[in-house]
C-alpha positions as a printed NumPy array, in Angstrom:
array([[ -0.231,  -0.096,   0.027],
       [  1.569,   3.348,  -1.129],
       [  1.468,   6.077,   1.459],
       [  0.019,   8.72 ,  -1.066],
       [ -2.919,   6.389,  -2.021],
       [ -3.642,   5.529,   1.65 ],
       [ -6.852,   7.097,   3.09 ],
       [ -6.806,   7.763,   6.846],
       [-10.497,   7.729,   8.67 ],
       [-10.778,   9.946,  11.479],
       [-13.434,   9.13 ,  14.034],
       [-14.717,  12.042,  16.438],
       [-17.282,  10.984,  18.898],
       [-19.132,  13.818,  20.429],
       [-21.714,  14.231,  22.993],
       [-21.928,  18.075,  24.091],
       [-18.586,  18.786,  23.038],
       [-19.023,  22.245,  21.874],
       [-16.341,  24.   ,  24.106],
       [-13.389,  22.523,  22.448],
       [-14.712,  21.354,  19.095],
       [-13.665,  24.015,  16.829],
       [ -9.761,  23.822,  17.627],
       [-10.295,  19.699,  17.349],
       [-11.7  ,  20.02 ,  14.062],
       [ -9.343,  22.649,  12.735],
       [ -6.384,  20.43 ,  13.551],
       [ -7.505,  17.81 ,  11.621],
       [ -8.361,  20.06 ,   8.451],
       [ -4.584,  21.484,   8.881],
       [ -3.021,  18.324,   8.514],
       [ -0.154,  18.295,   6.119],
       [ -1.508,  14.656,   4.944],
       [ -4.797,  15.167,   2.72 ],
       [ -6.137,  12.076,   2.049],
       [ -8.375,  11.414,   5.268],
       [-11.978,  11.923,   6.24 ],
       [-13.483,  12.659,   9.198],
       [-16.429,  10.532,  10.909],
       [-18.336,  12.997,  13.244],
       [-20.567,  10.689,  15.491],
       [-23.065,  12.905,  17.148],
       [-24.092,  11.189,  20.137],
       [-27.455,  12.754,  20.726],
       [-25.691,  16.154,  21.672],
       [-27.971,  19.139,  22.612],
       [-25.395,  21.626,  22.688],
       [-23.795,  23.839,  19.865],
       [-21.843,  20.766,  18.414],
       [-23.828,  20.229,  15.376],
       [-23.687,  23.748,  14.436],
       [-19.949,  24.258,  14.835],
       [-19.588,  21.262,  12.8  ],
       [-21.496,  22.696,   9.97 ],
       [-19.634,  26.023,   9.926],
       [-16.594,  23.878,   8.502],
       [-16.999,  23.706,   4.731],
       [-15.057,  20.724,   3.827],
       [-16.294,  17.6  ,   1.93 ],
       [-14.176,  15.235,   3.894],
       [-16.131,  16.067,   6.914],
       [-18.937,  13.381,   7.501],
       [-21.888,  14.107,   9.943],
       [-23.601,  11.035,  11.648],
       [-26.515,  11.536,  14.107],
       [-27.209,   8.677,  16.46 ],
       [-30.663,   7.341,  16.865],
       [-29.992,   7.032,  20.55 ],
       [-27.436,   8.038,  23.124],
       [-24.981,   5.212,  23.532],
       [-22.193,   4.592,  26.181],
       [-18.852,   5.881,  24.592],
       [-17.438,   2.647,  23.445],
       [-20.591,   1.585,  21.64 ],
       [-20.848,   4.955,  20.01 ],
       [-16.927,   4.314,  18.697],
       [-18.083,   1.108,  17.315],
       [-21.152,   2.389,  15.256],
       [-18.963,   5.084,  14.095],
       [-16.193,   2.563,  12.826],
       [-18.777,   1.287,  10.611],
       [-18.934,   4.297,   8.683],
       [-15.321,   4.416,   8.099],
       [-13.802,   3.503,   4.608],
       [-10.04 ,   4.329,   5.074],
       [ -6.933,   2.219,   5.3  ],
       [ -6.177,   3.224,   8.568],
       [ -8.164,   4.246,  11.597],
       [ -7.455,   7.254,  14.223],
       [ -9.793,   8.717,  17.053],
       [ -9.687,  12.444,  18.047],
       [-11.877,  13.123,  21.114],
       [-13.528,  16.448,  20.966],
       [-11.279,  18.297,  23.584],
       [ -7.998,  17.004,  22.393],
       [ -6.102,  18.448,  19.179],
       [ -3.25 ,  17.371,  16.911],
       [ -0.131,  18.903,  15.37 ],
       [ -0.695,  19.349,  11.837],
       [  1.804,  16.888,  10.947],
       [  0.508,  13.814,  13.296],
       [ -0.977,  11.789,  10.528],
       [  1.955,  12.208,   8.013],
       [  4.581,  11.135,  10.707],
       [  2.622,   8.014,  11.59 ],
       [  2.101,   6.83 ,   8.305],
       [  5.643,   6.836,   7.676],
       [  6.166,   4.347,  10.457],
       [  3.88 ,   2.155,   8.631],
       [  5.774,   2.527,   5.556],
       [  9.067,   1.881,   7.401],
       [  7.96 ,  -1.567,   8.973],
       [  5.262,  -3.464,   7.203],
       [  4.536,  -5.491,  10.241],
       [  3.826,  -2.9  ,  12.44 ],
       [ -0.289,  -2.483,  12.832],
       [ -0.591,   0.164,  15.582],
       [  1.648,   3.409,  15.773],
       [  1.08 ,   5.735,  18.618],
       [  2.782,   9.137,  19.484],
       [  3.908,  10.962,  22.748],
       [  1.681,  13.91 ,  23.825],
       [  1.273,  17.054,  25.959],
       [ -1.104,  17.113,  29.054],
       [ -2.658,  20.371,  28.975],
       [ -4.467,  21.227,  32.351],
       [ -7.223,  24.101,  31.783],
       [ -7.63 ,  25.052,  35.496],
       [ -4.122,  25.584,  36.311],
       [ -3.22 ,  26.779,  32.966],
       [ -0.137,  24.547,  32.415],
       [  1.2  ,  22.366,  29.999],
       [  3.763,  19.613,  30.582],
       [  4.904,  16.422,  28.397],
       [  3.672,  13.437,  29.371],
       [  6.429,  11.093,  29.392],
       [ 10.331,  10.938,  28.425],
       [ 10.06 ,  10.013,  24.7  ],
       [ 13.17 ,   7.715,  25.443],
       [ 10.78 ,   5.483,  27.455],
       [  8.266,   4.785,  25.074],
       [  8.267,   1.143,  24.136],
       [  8.272,  -0.224,  20.563],
       [  7.386,  -3.99 ,  19.259],
       [  5.444,  -6.226,  21.019],
       [  4.953,  -4.006,  24.253],
       [  2.086,  -5.916,  26.341],
       [  4.318,  -6.073,  29.506],
       [  5.284,  -2.453,  28.945],
       [  1.63 ,  -1.301,  28.906],
       [  0.949,  -3.263,  32.011],
       [  3.619,  -1.535,  33.768],
       [  2.81 ,   1.979,  32.128],
       [  0.005,   2.408,  30.045],
       [  1.8  ,   5.12 ,  27.735],
       [ -0.826,   5.86 ,  25.378],
       [ -4.169,   7.48 ,  24.783],
       [ -6.919,   6.912,  22.054],
       [ -6.089,  10.518,  20.57 ],
       [ -2.487,   9.404,  20.06 ],
       [ -3.508,   5.875,  18.355],
       [ -3.476,   4.874,  14.671],
       [ -4.346,   1.619,  13.645],
       [ -4.514,  -0.466,  10.307],
       [ -8.087,  -1.155,   9.822],
       [ -7.948,  -4.569,   9.259],
       [ -7.343,  -5.143,  12.97 ],
       [-11.108,  -4.3  ,  13.207],
       [-12.317,  -7.172,  11.105],
       [-12.679,  -9.583,  13.89 ],
       [-12.5  ,  -7.411,  16.984],
       [-14.242,  -4.106,  18.124],
       [-14.319,  -2.24 ,  21.295],
       [-16.409,  -3.818,  24.077],
       [-19.713,  -2.173,  24.41 ],
       [-19.612,  -2.36 ,  27.861],
       [-17.096,  -0.233,  28.886],
       [-17.568,   3.72 ,  28.891],
       [-13.904,   4.615,  30.132],
       [-11.733,   2.003,  29.351],
       [-12.762,   0.486,  25.949],
       [ -9.595,   1.638,  24.323],
       [ -7.462,   0.383,  26.846],
       [ -8.89 ,  -2.848,  26.856],
       [ -8.588,  -3.151,  23.239],
       [ -4.91 ,  -1.911,  22.859],
       [ -3.908,  -4.396,  25.502],
       [ -5.756,  -7.315,  23.762],
       [ -4.14 ,  -5.976,  20.497],
       [ -0.727,  -5.778,  21.949],
       [ -0.638,  -9.563,  22.285],
       [ -0.877,  -9.847,  18.291],
       [  0.363,  -6.757,  16.859],
       [  3.803,  -5.059,  16.71 ],
       [  3.543,  -1.404,  17.682],
       [  5.697,   1.412,  16.307],
       [  5.866,   5.183,  18.131],
       [  6.462,   8.501,  17.103],
       [  8.378,   9.882,  20.028],
       [  7.324,  13.687,  19.532],
       [  4.831,  15.277,  21.328],
       [  2.095,  15.323,  18.615],
       [ -1.324,  15.513,  20.497],
       [ -2.682,  17.804,  22.956],
       [ -4.737,  16.026,  25.768],
       [ -7.017,  18.276,  27.866],
       [ -7.629,  17.955,  31.726],
       [-10.67 ,  19.742,  32.532],
       [-13.761,  19.683,  34.7  ],
       [-15.62 ,  17.66 ,  32.346],
       [-12.922,  14.631,  31.566],
       [-15.248,  11.538,  31.74 ],
       [-12.394,   9.628,  33.743],
       [-12.267,  12.553,  36.157],
       [-16.038,  12.823,  36.436],
       [-16.592,   9.249,  36.627],
       [-13.812,   7.943,  39.08 ],
       [-16.029,   5.16 ,  40.648],
       [-17.014,   4.076,  37.052],
       [-13.373,   3.745,  35.855],
       [-12.264,   1.765,  38.731],
       [-15.144,  -0.441,  38.504],
       [-14.513,  -1.169,  34.492],
       [-10.982,  -1.725,  35.501],
       [-12.045,  -4.42 ,  38.135],
       [-14.181,  -6.014,  35.422],
       [-11.431,  -6.198,  33.087],
       [ -8.829,  -7.697,  35.481],
       [-11.21 , -10.339,  37.012],
       [-12.374, -11.33 ,  33.473],
       [ -8.501, -11.747,  32.031],
       [ -7.162, -13.796,  35.034],
       [ -7.276, -17.072,  32.824],
       [ -6.869, -15.222,  29.387],
       [ -3.425, -14.962,  27.766],
       [ -2.81 , -11.605,  29.177],
       [ -2.569, -13.321,  32.879],
       [  0.497, -14.904,  31.577],
       [  2.271, -11.66 ,  30.922],
       [  4.951, -10.445,  33.842],
       [  3.403,  -7.834,  35.725],
       [ -0.4  ,  -8.809,  35.153],
       [ -0.995,  -9.793,  38.972],
       [  0.627,  -6.203,  39.907],
       [ -2.146,  -4.597,  37.989],
       [ -4.465,  -4.725,  40.814],
       [ -2.006,  -2.527,  42.79 ],
       [ -2.549,   0.182,  40.049],
       [ -6.311,  -0.119,  40.792],
       [ -5.892,   0.31 ,  44.336],
       [ -3.836,   3.476,  43.718],
       [ -7.013,   5.064,  41.88 ],
       [ -9.369,   4.103,  44.689],
       [ -6.936,   5.494,  47.421],
       [ -6.826,   8.794,  45.041],
       [-10.684,   8.804,  44.764],
       [-10.933,   8.426,  48.531],
       [ -8.667,  11.221,  49.107],
       [-10.647,  13.596,  46.77 ],
       [-14.   ,  12.571,  48.44 ],
       [-12.241,  13.513,  52.066],
       [-13.122,   9.883,  52.716],
       [ -9.812,   9.591,  54.743],
       [-10.767,   6.699,  56.756],
       [-11.025,   4.653,  53.723],
       [ -8.141,   5.932,  51.906],
       [ -6.195,   4.788,  55.025],
       [ -7.663,   1.334,  55.269],
       [ -6.641,   1.151,  51.403],
       [ -3.134,   2.483,  52.02 ],
       [ -2.423,  -0.028,  54.749],
       [ -2.737,  -2.738,  52.479],
       [ -0.622,  -1.433,  49.511],
       [  2.394,  -3.03 ,  49.048],
       [  5.475,  -1.373,  50.864],
       [  7.167,   0.824,  48.711],
       [  7.995,   4.597,  48.054],
       [  4.496,   5.105,  46.364],
       [  2.904,   4.015,  49.932],
       [  4.806,   6.639,  51.853],
       [  3.75 ,   8.992,  49.243],
       [  0.147,   8.274,  49.748],
       [  0.636,   8.795,  53.805],
       [  2.054,  12.085,  52.98 ],
       [ -1.194,  13.002,  51.4  ],
       [ -2.773,  13.166,  54.946],
       [ -0.38 ,  16.335,  55.67 ],
       [ -1.385,  18.093,  52.483],
       [ -4.437,  20.658,  52.548],
       [ -7.362,  19.245,  50.112],
       [ -7.07 ,  22.   ,  47.804],
       [ -3.711,  21.539,  46.869],
       [ -4.193,  17.848,  46.987],
       [ -6.538,  17.918,  44.174],
       [ -4.334,  20.002,  41.932],
       [ -1.517,  17.569,  42.464],
       [ -3.744,  14.552,  41.783],
       [ -5.525,  16.078,  38.731],
       [ -1.886,  17.159,  37.125]])
């Protein structure tokens, strides 16, 4: 497949995403690589999302209205059915890209034909604190068969990923998940697929007061527990580090308890957390004022 002939389908799932939508769509239109389509899946929005979408005059932008509101990863699956490209990307309405993201990812596919998934590094933008930081040291980002690396530190996000479309032929996102659908899918694909990475920070991921993973911490934790328990007998359970993943879930629970000022439950969870520097860090949280703690946790 020649690079210049490859069509890229960009899926943008939207539910009341008007606040940052214009910048997200503009970052697609500004891509240096031009052979793309934007599948805009409106999940029954009641804000100005459709109006903002229609303000762009570009034939590559395709609007679809859901027949009913669904949880996020069911909506992603429905949008996937509309994609006609050779490659698939996802861009959330509150994130945006550098203008050479698609081009640089496609080059990775051309360089190594065995690669099925390419991801990038990214910036984290904290809207409340008006701060930007690099997510991770680029040298630490793994390539190849990276399941063990992902279990240790899940270093990617939905807006950074590009997939060969054929990997969706037999598997889609789990319709039960609203928060962790991409994590579940990527972890399963990592057992079968070779990854490559563009080490540059090509994506801007926003943290704000409407982030689903922050608004629904309890659901996030619940979904991760379902994922962990259901995979205890899967091939993922054979990967070094799988059993330790339950500690990452415990970390999220401890964080949630602190934010809710439920210090009793936080302390009980810290006591069962394995002895480590992170355990000491959690104990220090008891000494930090709650307003400052929230800033530290969310950034």
